[in-house]
Backbone as a printed PyTorch tensor [residue, N CA C, xyz], in Angstrom:
tensor([[[  1.1300,  27.3520, -39.2250],
         [  0.0830,  26.2300, -39.9230],
         [ -1.2460,  26.9300, -39.4100]],

        [[ -2.1930,  27.0190, -40.1460],
         [ -3.4820,  27.9280, -40.0360],
         [ -4.2790,  26.8880, -39.0330]],

        [[ -4.9320,  26.7870, -38.1260],
         [ -5.0910,  25.4810, -37.2910],
         [ -6.0950,  25.7450, -36.6650]],

        [[ -7.0160,  26.8350, -37.1890],
         [ -8.5690,  26.8240, -36.9010],
         [ -9.0180,  27.5930, -38.7250]],

        [[-10.2470,  27.1200, -38.3300],
         [-11.4470,  28.1650, -39.3940],
         [-11.1640,  29.3770, -39.0320]],

        [[-11.1900,  29.9690, -38.1650],
         [-11.3660,  31.5980, -37.6210],
         [-10.3180,  31.7440, -38.4660]],

        [[ -8.7890,  31.3750, -38.2590],
         [ -7.5480,  31.8660, -39.2300],
         [ -7.9360,  32.0110, -40.5340]],

        [[ -8.5320,  30.6570, -41.1410],
         [ -8.6480,  30.3910, -42.6080],
         [ -9.4520,  31.8730, -42.8050]],

        [[-10.5290,  32.1940, -42.1610],
         [-11.3700,  33.5280, -42.3590],
         [-10.5750,  34.7210, -42.3160]],

        [[ -9.8240,  34.7380, -41.5680],
         [ -9.0370,  35.9400, -41.4260],
         [ -7.8560,  35.8450, -42.5030]],

        [[ -7.7780,  35.1630, -43.0530],
         [ -6.9020,  34.8930, -43.9350],
         [ -7.5690,  35.3930, -45.6260]],

        [[ -8.7230,  35.3720, -45.7450],
         [ -9.5620,  35.7610, -46.7820],
         [-10.5880,  34.7010, -47.2120]],

        [[-10.4970,  33.3540, -46.3250],
         [-11.5670,  32.2030, -46.8020],
         [-12.9590,  32.8960, -47.0720]],

        [[-13.3160,  33.4050, -46.1200],
         [-14.9550,  33.4040, -45.8380],
         [-15.2620,  35.3290, -45.2670]],

        [[-16.1490,  36.0040, -45.6330],
         [-16.1740,  37.1960, -44.8740],
         [-17.5010,  36.4420, -43.8090]],

        [[-18.2930,  35.7440, -44.6680],
         [-19.5330,  35.7080, -43.4520],
         [-20.2470,  34.2780, -43.6820]],

        [[-20.7060,  33.4440, -43.1360],
         [-20.7820,  31.9810, -43.2290],
         [-22.0010,  31.9750, -41.9810]],

        [[-22.5250,  30.5680, -41.8500],
         [-23.8830,  30.5270, -41.0240],
         [-23.2860,  29.7390, -40.0800]],

        [[-23.5430,  29.8350, -38.5170],
         [-22.7070,  29.6390, -37.6750],
         [-22.8560,  27.5670, -37.9870]],

        [[-23.4460,  27.4560, -38.4260],
         [-23.5640,  25.6580, -38.0910],
         [-22.4410,  25.2570, -39.6610]],

        [[-22.6000,  26.1820, -40.5990],
         [-21.9120,  25.6110, -41.6980],
         [-20.1010,  25.7180, -40.8660]],

        [[-20.2300,  26.8770, -40.3550],
         [-18.7140,  27.6210, -39.6470],
         [-18.3930,  26.2480, -38.9970]],

        [[-19.2020,  25.7280, -37.7900],
         [-18.7290,  24.6710, -37.2110],
         [-18.4290,  23.5740, -37.7400]],

        [[-19.3010,  23.1800, -39.0390],
         [-18.9800,  22.0250, -39.8620],
         [-17.6280,  21.7620, -40.4050]],

        [[-17.3180,  23.3110, -41.0650],
         [-15.7590,  23.5370, -41.7920],
         [-14.6380,  23.0740, -40.5600]],

        [[-15.0930,  24.0580, -39.2510],
         [-14.2070,  23.8380, -38.3280],
         [-13.9020,  22.1160, -37.7640]],

        [[-15.0200,  21.5570, -38.0350],
         [-14.9470,  19.8180, -37.7910],
         [-14.0380,  19.4000, -38.9200]],

        [[-14.3220,  19.4560, -40.0860],
         [-13.6140,  18.9320, -41.4380],
         [-12.6020,  19.2930, -41.3770]],

        [[-12.1140,  20.3920, -41.0020],
         [-10.7470,  21.0600, -41.1110],
         [ -9.7220,  20.1570, -39.8930]],

        [[-10.3290,  19.9980, -39.0460],
         [ -9.4930,  19.5360, -37.8540],
         [ -9.3130,  17.9950, -38.1520]],

        [[-10.3450,  17.5210, -38.6860],
         [-10.0780,  16.2830, -38.8820],
         [ -9.2590,  15.8990, -40.0540]],

        [[ -8.6420,  16.5440, -40.7680],
         [ -7.7700,  16.6550, -41.7420],
         [ -6.5870,  17.4810, -41.6460]],

        [[ -6.5890,  18.2100, -41.2450],
         [ -5.5640,  19.3830, -41.4600],
         [ -4.4350,  18.9710, -41.1240]],

        [[ -4.0100,  17.8490, -40.2920],
         [ -2.7170,  17.3470, -39.8400],
         [ -1.9990,  16.5760, -41.7040]],

        [[ -3.0180,  15.4640, -41.8840],
         [ -2.8880,  14.7080, -42.8700],
         [ -2.6140,  15.5040, -44.3790]],

        [[ -3.3350,  16.5250, -44.6680],
         [ -3.1260,  17.6980, -45.7410],
         [ -1.7770,  18.0420, -45.5510]],

        [[ -1.9060,  18.7440, -44.4060],
         [ -0.3520,  19.8800, -44.1230],
         [  0.7650,  18.5300, -44.3010]],

        [[  0.9830,  17.5720, -43.7820],
         [  1.8380,  16.4910, -43.9160],
         [  2.1040,  16.4380, -45.1730]],

        [[  0.8850,  15.8240, -46.2370],
         [  1.3420,  15.6170, -47.7040],
         [  1.8280,  16.6700, -48.0250]],

        [[  1.5980,  17.9980, -47.8910],
         [  1.5780,  19.4440, -48.5980],
         [  3.0780,  19.6960, -48.4540]],

        [[  3.8260,  19.0070, -47.5010],
         [  5.0250,  19.1750, -46.7920],
         [  5.6920,  18.2250, -47.6030]],

        [[  5.2340,  16.9930, -47.7980],
         [  6.3260,  16.4260, -48.5580],
         [  6.2970,  16.4860, -49.5420]],

        [[  5.1610,  16.9270, -50.4090],
         [  5.3550,  17.2030, -52.0250],
         [  6.1690,  18.7020, -52.2380]],

        [[  6.0170,  19.4620, -51.5020],
         [  6.8740,  20.8700, -51.5110],
         [  8.1030,  21.0810, -50.7610]],

        [[  8.4590,  20.0180, -49.9600],
         [  9.9240,  19.8880, -49.2760],
         [ 10.1500,  22.0440, -48.7130]],

        [[  8.9000,  22.3640, -48.2010],
         [  8.6600,  23.5010, -47.9000],
         [  7.8870,  23.9140, -46.6140]],

        [[  7.8770,  24.4360, -45.5670],
         [  6.9850,  24.7020, -44.5700],
         [  5.9970,  25.5950, -45.0910]],

        [[  6.5340,  26.8330, -45.3810],
         [  5.4660,  28.0190, -45.9860],
         [  4.6770,  27.6980, -47.0340]],

        [[  5.3620,  26.9660, -47.9410],
         [  4.6340,  26.2750, -49.1490],
         [  3.6980,  25.2500, -48.7040]],

        [[  3.6830,  24.6790, -47.7540],
         [  3.0560,  23.3230, -47.2030],
         [  1.8020,  24.0000, -47.0930]],

        [[  2.2020,  25.1060, -46.0620],
         [  1.0550,  25.6990, -45.2190],
         [ -0.0180,  26.7140, -46.1180]],

        [[  0.5060,  27.1880, -47.4870],
         [  0.1480,  28.1220, -48.3200],
         [ -0.9740,  26.9360, -49.0220]],

        [[ -0.2630,  25.8960, -49.4650],
         [ -1.0330,  24.6320, -50.1560],
         [ -2.0340,  24.2040, -49.2630]],

        [[ -1.8610,  24.0810, -47.9050],
         [ -3.1910,  23.4160, -47.2170],
         [ -4.1400,  24.1890, -47.2630]],

        [[ -3.9120,  25.5670, -46.6810],
         [ -4.7990,  26.6680, -46.9070],
         [ -5.8890,  26.8240, -48.1350]],

        [[ -4.8550,  26.4060, -49.1260],
         [ -5.6470,  26.5100, -50.5640],
         [ -6.5980,  25.3010, -50.7260]],

        [[ -5.9150,  24.1000, -50.1660],
         [ -6.5720,  22.9890, -50.0450],
         [ -7.9350,  22.9660, -49.8090]],

        [[ -7.7830,  23.7080, -48.3590],
         [ -9.4410,  24.0040, -47.6320],
         [-10.4860,  25.0380, -48.1800]],

        [[ -9.9670,  26.2320, -48.5490],
         [-10.5610,  26.8090, -49.4150],
         [-11.2980,  26.4770, -50.6040]],

        [[-10.5590,  25.7370, -51.5730],
         [-10.9580,  24.7510, -52.6920],
         [-12.1540,  23.7240, -52.3210]],

        [[-11.7610,  23.2170, -51.0680],
         [-13.1690,  22.5530, -50.7420],
         [-14.1910,  22.4140, -50.0100]],

        [[-14.0030,  23.6450, -49.5500],
         [-14.9110,  24.2780, -48.8540],
         [-15.5700,  25.1020, -49.7960]],

        [[-15.0930,  25.8130, -51.1630],
         [-16.0270,  26.4070, -52.2120],
         [-16.8890,  25.3390, -52.7720]],

        [[-16.2140,  24.2010, -53.2460],
         [-17.1680,  23.3560, -53.6980],
         [-18.1770,  22.0010, -53.2650]],

        [[-18.1040,  22.0750, -51.5440],
         [-18.6350,  20.9140, -51.0970],
         [-19.2990,  22.0020, -49.7060]],

        [[-20.2150,  21.5850, -49.3820],
         [-21.4130,  22.9240, -48.0580],
         [-20.3910,  21.6990, -46.5420]],

        [[-20.0640,  20.3860, -47.2960],
         [-19.7010,  19.5460, -46.1350],
         [-18.6280,  18.5730, -46.9510]],

        [[-17.5820,  18.7540, -47.2660],
         [-16.5550,  17.9200, -47.4410],
         [-16.3290,  17.0710, -46.7490]],

        [[-16.1890,  15.6690, -47.4800],
         [-15.7100,  14.5440, -46.9720],
         [-14.3640,  14.2780, -47.2690]],

        [[-13.6290,  13.2840, -46.5960],
         [-12.1810,  13.2950, -46.7430],
         [-11.9940,  13.4110, -47.6860]],

        [[-12.6510,  12.0700, -48.7250],
         [-12.3800,  12.1590, -50.4140],
         [-12.1760,  13.1230, -51.1620]],

        [[-13.4010,  14.6550, -50.8710],
         [-13.5400,  15.4640, -51.1380],
         [-12.3720,  16.6580, -50.8320]],

        [[-11.7330,  16.1180, -49.4160],
         [-10.6930,  16.9960, -49.1560],
         [ -9.1430,  16.7500, -49.8600]],

        [[ -9.6420,  15.2790, -50.2790],
         [ -8.4320,  14.7070, -51.0110],
         [ -8.5350,  15.0890, -52.6030]],

        [[ -9.2870,  15.0880, -53.2510],
         [ -9.2910,  15.5930, -54.2750],
         [ -9.0780,  17.1040, -54.6070]],

        [[ -9.5250,  17.7660, -53.3450],
         [ -8.7680,  19.4520, -53.6100],
         [ -7.3360,  18.8340, -53.3460]],

        [[ -7.0650,  18.5940, -52.8800],
         [ -5.2170,  18.5850, -52.5350],
         [ -4.6550,  17.8210, -53.6750]],

        [[ -5.2640,  16.8080, -54.3680],
         [ -4.7300,  16.6340, -55.7740],
         [ -4.8300,  17.7460, -56.6970]],

        [[ -5.8480,  18.5610, -56.9040],
         [ -6.1000,  19.2590, -57.7890],
         [ -5.4130,  20.7020, -57.3810]],

        [[ -5.0800,  20.9780, -56.4680],
         [ -3.9540,  21.9210, -55.7910],
         [ -2.2270,  21.1680, -56.2870]],

        [[ -2.2870,  20.2090, -56.2610],
         [ -1.1590,  19.4450, -56.2470],
         [ -0.5100,  19.8500, -57.8620]],

        [[ -1.3950,  19.1940, -58.5210],
         [ -1.2010,  18.9180, -59.9870],
         [ -1.3240,  20.6050, -60.6880]],

        [[ -1.7140,  21.5770, -59.7920],
         [ -1.1150,  23.2280, -60.3450],
         [  0.3150,  23.2730, -60.0450]],

        [[  1.1960,  22.8340, -59.1790],
         [  2.1900,  22.8770, -58.8760],
         [  3.3790,  21.8830, -59.4140]],

        [[  2.8730,  20.4180, -60.0670],
         [  3.6850,  19.7440, -60.1750],
         [  2.8010,  18.5040, -61.0750]],

        [[  3.6050,  18.0520, -61.7340],
         [  2.8030,  17.1210, -62.7580],
         [  2.7320,  15.5960, -62.5440]],

        [[  1.4000,  15.3700, -61.8630],
         [  0.7150,  14.0890, -61.2650],
         [ -0.2520,  13.6190, -62.4320]],

        [[ -0.0530,  12.0940, -62.2850],
         [ -0.4600,  11.3670, -63.0800],
         [  0.3260,  10.5730, -64.6200]],

        [[  1.2950,  10.9330, -64.5350],
         [  2.2110,  10.2150, -65.7260],
         [  3.2510,   9.6370, -64.4760]],

        [[  3.6320,   8.3280, -64.4340],
         [  4.8650,   7.5300, -63.6890],
         [  6.1550,   7.8510, -64.7890]],

        [[  6.8500,   7.9730, -63.9860],
         [  8.0170,   8.4150, -64.8770],
         [  9.4390,   7.6030, -64.2920]],

        [[  9.4200,   6.7440, -63.1630],
         [ 10.3510,   5.7130, -62.9350],
         [ 10.0380,   4.8910, -63.7710]],

        [[ 11.2020,   4.3580, -64.1340],
         [ 11.1570,   3.0140, -64.8730],
         [ 12.6810,   2.2110, -64.6430]],

        [[ 12.7010,   1.7310, -63.1100],
         [ 13.9940,   1.1500, -62.3890],
         [ 14.0370,  -0.0610, -63.3680]],

        [[ 15.5420,  -0.6450, -63.9690],
         [ 16.1020,  -1.3810, -64.0030],
         [ 16.0210,  -2.7580, -63.5540]],

        [[ 15.4870,  -4.0680, -63.7820],
         [ 15.9370,  -5.3140, -62.6670],
         [ 17.0400,  -4.9200, -62.2900]],

        [[ 16.9240,  -5.3960, -60.4300],
         [ 17.7510,  -5.3900, -59.3970],
         [ 19.1470,  -6.4070, -59.9500]],

        [[ 20.4280,  -6.0830, -60.0200],
         [ 21.5190,  -6.8990, -60.0180],
         [ 22.0270,  -7.2360, -58.9020]],

        [[ 21.5110,  -6.4540, -57.8020],
         [ 22.4210,  -7.0130, -56.3730],
         [ 21.3460,  -6.4870, -55.3480]],

        [[ 21.4190,  -6.7060, -54.3190],
         [ 20.4470,  -6.6300, -53.1090],
         [ 21.3830,  -5.4390, -52.5230]],

        [[ 20.3830,  -4.3620, -52.2500],
         [ 21.2690,  -3.1140, -51.8190],
         [ 20.4610,  -3.4340, -50.2550]],

        [[ 21.8820,  -3.2680, -49.1470],
         [ 21.2240,  -3.2060, -47.9590],
         [ 21.0990,  -2.2980, -47.4430]],

        [[ 19.8310,  -1.5840, -47.0020],
         [ 19.5930,  -0.0690, -45.9840],
         [ 18.8470,  -0.2980, -44.8770]],

        [[ 18.7910,  -1.6990, -44.7880],
         [ 17.7720,  -1.7880, -43.2720],
         [ 18.5100,  -1.3400, -42.0090]],

        [[ 20.1560,  -1.3800, -42.0280],
         [ 20.3320,  -1.1840, -40.6040],
         [ 21.2970,  -0.2450, -40.7400]],

        [[ 20.9570,   0.6930, -39.7390],
         [ 21.7500,   2.3120, -39.7870],
         [ 21.0440,   3.3590, -40.6840]],

        [[ 19.9950,   3.0270, -41.1490],
         [ 19.3340,   3.9930, -41.9310],
         [ 19.1940,   5.3550, -40.9680]],

        [[ 20.0040,   6.7500, -41.4670],
         [ 19.2260,   7.7190, -40.7810],
         [ 18.3380,   8.4280, -41.1230]],

        [[ 17.4030,   8.8010, -40.7120],
         [ 15.7900,   9.3260, -40.8330],
         [ 16.1810,  10.2830, -41.7820]],

        [[ 17.2710,  11.6260, -41.4210],
         [ 17.3720,  12.2890, -42.6650],
         [ 17.9020,  11.9080, -44.2610]],

        [[ 17.9740,  10.6630, -43.9790],
         [ 18.6080,  10.2460, -45.6150],
         [ 17.5190,   9.8200, -45.9870]],

        [[ 16.2380,   9.1520, -45.2090],
         [ 14.9080,   8.7480, -46.0070],
         [ 14.2490,   9.8810, -46.2420]],

        [[ 14.3060,  10.9980, -45.0120],
         [ 13.6480,  11.9890, -45.9120],
         [ 13.7840,  12.7900, -46.9690]],

        [[ 15.3320,  12.8270, -47.0070],
         [ 15.9250,  13.4040, -48.1470],
         [ 15.4000,  12.7890, -49.7450]],

        [[ 15.9360,  11.3440, -49.1990],
         [ 15.2840,  10.4320, -50.5300],
         [ 14.0210,  10.5280, -50.9880]],

        [[ 12.6680,  10.6530, -49.9230],
         [ 11.3680,  10.5150, -50.2960],
         [ 11.4930,  11.7430, -50.9390]],

        [[ 11.8200,  13.1170, -50.8080],
         [ 11.4590,  14.5230, -51.4720],
         [ 12.4240,  14.5240, -53.0510]],

        [[ 12.8840,  13.3930, -53.2600],
         [ 13.7790,  13.1200, -54.4500],
         [ 13.0840,  12.0140, -55.7190]],

        [[ 11.7270,  11.7610, -55.1400],
         [ 11.0150,  10.9490, -55.9920],
         [ 10.5640,  11.5360, -57.0320]],

        [[ 10.4010,  11.3850, -58.1540],
         [  9.3050,  12.3020, -58.8480],
         [  7.8970,  12.3970, -58.3470]],

        [[  7.1630,  13.6140, -58.4520],
         [  5.8560,  13.5750, -57.7970],
         [  4.8980,  12.4310, -57.9070]],

        [[  4.7700,  11.7150, -59.0240],
         [  3.6890,  10.5300, -59.0680],
         [  3.8920,   9.7880, -58.0830]],

        [[  4.8020,   9.2600, -58.7050],
         [  5.6280,   8.0360, -57.8220],
         [  5.9300,   8.6340, -56.3170]],

        [[  6.2910,   9.6840, -56.0570],
         [  5.8190,  10.3620, -54.4380],
         [  4.6520,  10.3000, -54.0540]],

        [[  4.0250,  10.9100, -54.5990],
         [  2.0690,  10.7670, -54.3280],
         [  2.1940,   9.2920, -53.2920]],

        [[  2.0610,   8.7110, -54.3990],
         [  1.7140,   7.3220, -54.4600],
         [  2.3530,   6.5420, -53.2390]],

        [[  3.9240,   7.0920, -52.9680],
         [  4.2400,   6.1260, -52.1670],
         [  3.4670,   6.8260, -50.5320]],

        [[  3.2890,   8.1320, -50.6760],
         [  2.8380,   8.6540, -49.4550],
         [  1.3750,   8.4630, -48.8460]],

        [[  0.5740,   8.0170, -49.5100],
         [ -0.5590,   7.7540, -49.5150],
         [ -0.8570,   6.5910, -49.3170]],

        [[  0.0620,   5.3980, -49.9660],
         [  0.0840,   3.8840, -49.6190],
         [  0.6790,   3.7790, -48.7140]],

        [[  1.9450,   4.0370, -48.3280],
         [  2.7820,   3.6930, -47.3600],
         [  2.8030,   4.6910, -46.0720]],

        [[  2.3150,   5.4980, -46.2280],
         [  2.5530,   6.5060, -44.9520],
         [  0.7780,   6.8760, -44.6280]],

        [[  0.0990,   6.9980, -45.6560],
         [ -1.5770,   6.9330, -44.9650],
         [ -2.1800,   5.8460, -45.0230]],

        [[ -1.7340,   4.8320, -45.2840],
         [ -2.7500,   3.5460, -45.7250],
         [ -3.5670,   3.1170, -46.6120]],

        [[ -3.9200,   4.3160, -47.9580],
         [ -4.6900,   4.2580, -48.7480],
         [ -4.7610,   3.2580, -49.7440]],

        [[ -5.7140,   2.4620, -49.7020],
         [ -5.4660,   1.0460, -51.1010],
         [ -5.1900,   1.8640, -52.3260]],

        [[ -4.6380,   0.9400, -52.9910],
         [ -4.4470,   1.2400, -54.5060],
         [ -5.8610,   1.6900, -55.4990]],

        [[ -7.0840,   1.1520, -55.3240],
         [ -8.2940,   1.6050, -55.6150],
         [ -8.3090,   3.2050, -55.6630]],

        [[ -8.4640,   3.3640, -54.5020],
         [ -8.3730,   4.6950, -53.5210],
         [ -7.3560,   5.8250, -54.7650]],

        [[ -6.5670,   5.4390, -54.4320],
         [ -5.2770,   5.9390, -54.7390],
         [ -5.1580,   5.9370, -56.6800]],

        [[ -5.7330,   5.3180, -57.1720],
         [ -6.0760,   5.2730, -58.7540],
         [ -7.1940,   6.4140, -59.3460]],

        [[ -8.1320,   6.2140, -58.4660],
         [ -9.1920,   6.9830, -58.5180],
         [ -8.5520,   8.6020, -58.3310]],

        [[ -8.2260,   9.0080, -56.8580],
         [ -7.6960,  10.3450, -56.5330],
         [ -6.7520,  10.7830, -58.1080]],

        [[ -5.9810,   9.6410, -58.6410],
         [ -5.1570,  10.1420, -59.1950],
         [ -4.9870,  10.1790, -60.9730]],

        [[ -6.1560,   9.5160, -60.8760],
         [ -6.7070,   9.1280, -62.7900],
         [ -5.9560,   7.9460, -63.0400]],

        [[ -5.2220,   7.0710, -62.6020],
         [ -4.7700,   6.2310, -63.4140],
         [ -5.3100,   4.5230, -62.9260]],

        [[ -4.8890,   3.5840, -63.2150],
         [ -5.4800,   2.3040, -63.3380],
         [ -4.8070,   1.9360, -61.7760]],

        [[ -5.3400,   0.7630, -61.1010],
         [ -4.7590,   0.2850, -60.1420],
         [ -3.4360,  -0.5490, -60.3720]],

        [[ -3.2060,  -0.8680, -61.1800],
         [ -1.9090,  -1.5280, -61.8890],
         [ -1.0150,  -0.6480, -61.9980]],

        [[ -0.9710,   0.3410, -62.1130],
         [ -0.1380,   1.9070, -62.3890],
         [  0.2570,   2.4640, -61.2450]],

        [[ -0.7150,   2.0310, -60.2740],
         [ -0.7040,   2.3940, -59.0480],
         [  0.5680,   1.5380, -58.0190]],

        [[  0.2010,   0.4380, -58.1080],
         [  0.8940,  -0.8080, -57.7650],
         [  2.4310,  -0.6350, -58.3820]],

        [[  2.5010,  -0.2120, -59.7880],
         [  3.5690,  -0.1770, -60.0500],
         [  4.4730,   1.1750, -59.7620]],

        [[  3.7550,   2.2680, -59.4880],
         [  4.1200,   3.7500, -59.0590],
         [  4.6940,   3.4560, -58.0480]],

        [[  4.1000,   2.5670, -56.9230],
         [  4.8830,   2.6510, -55.6750],
         [  5.9740,   1.4450, -55.4210]],

        [[  5.8170,   0.4000, -56.5540],
         [  7.2830,  -0.4000, -56.3540],
         [  8.5020,   0.5240, -56.7730]],

        [[  8.2520,   1.5090, -58.4470],
         [  8.9690,   1.9210, -58.6640],
         [  9.5150,   2.9150, -57.0160]],

        [[  8.7120,   3.5030, -56.5160],
         [  9.1370,   4.7960, -56.0890],
         [  9.7880,   4.0530, -54.3600]],

        [[  9.5900,   2.9500, -54.1190],
         [ 10.4710,   1.9530, -53.3220],
         [ 11.6220,   1.8590, -53.5960]],

        [[ 11.9920,   1.5740, -55.2000],
         [ 13.0790,   1.0430, -55.5160],
         [ 13.8200,   2.3750, -55.1720]],

        [[ 13.3490,   3.5060, -55.5240],
         [ 14.2810,   4.4990, -55.9380],
         [ 14.6500,   5.2370, -54.9430]],

        [[ 13.7910,   4.8530, -53.5620],
         [ 14.1880,   5.0850, -52.1360],
         [ 15.3630,   4.7320, -51.6210]],

        [[ 15.2540,   3.3970, -51.5510],
         [ 16.4300,   2.1840, -51.4220],
         [ 17.4660,   2.6940, -52.2660]],

        [[ 17.7630,   3.0080, -53.3610],
         [ 18.6920,   3.4200, -54.0030],
         [ 19.4730,   4.8640, -53.7970]],

        [[ 18.5570,   5.7720, -53.4550],
         [ 19.2250,   6.7470, -52.8840],
         [ 19.8250,   6.6510, -51.3490]],

        [[ 18.6080,   5.9350, -50.4580],
         [ 19.4070,   6.3360, -49.2290],
         [ 20.9990,   5.1610, -48.8390]],

        [[ 20.7310,   4.1760, -50.1370],
         [ 22.3090,   3.5360, -50.1100],
         [ 23.2500,   4.3470, -50.8900]],

        [[ 23.0560,   5.4710, -51.6550],
         [ 23.7360,   6.4840, -52.1370],
         [ 24.2000,   7.3640, -50.8650]],

        [[ 23.5080,   7.4520, -50.4630],
         [ 23.6610,   8.7380, -49.0520],
         [ 24.4050,   7.8170, -48.0100]],

        [[ 24.3660,   6.4520, -47.8790],
         [ 25.0610,   6.1940, -46.3690],
         [ 26.6900,   5.7900, -47.2980]],

        [[ 26.7900,   5.6440, -48.3490],
         [ 28.1420,   5.1970, -48.9230],
         [ 29.0560,   6.3840, -48.9260]]])
């Protein structure tokens, strides 16, 4: 994983920049790299793809903003994700539950990880942004171009699907 702006430069990010701008880019990169990489990894399910995606996110964010905020980095992430997966359309519509599926006891981490990456892209990013990163539905909705109710519904559907997949893996 590119851990510094210098490594991004060596990878073709920039050939020149002012010292002040370079320091600012380094600061933004350090503040956001772990979150961006984690989201990229969960969306691609591949370390190499996640690293490439992370580099593309920062190149895009720095090209568009001389001083990118966290939200600008998030917008760049969503733009990059849209190039590899359809985002914005909810695809899950789980029927009403007919029984309670108990998955709270003895859930293996690997089952949870495998379940998360099997959720469709829009519902997965909503789940990750809300339940993992702590984003509010209003922010998620702005990022994805959906309304808050759709974000809430997508989160509910993602949770149901993850629970169902974990239960299947446990049996």
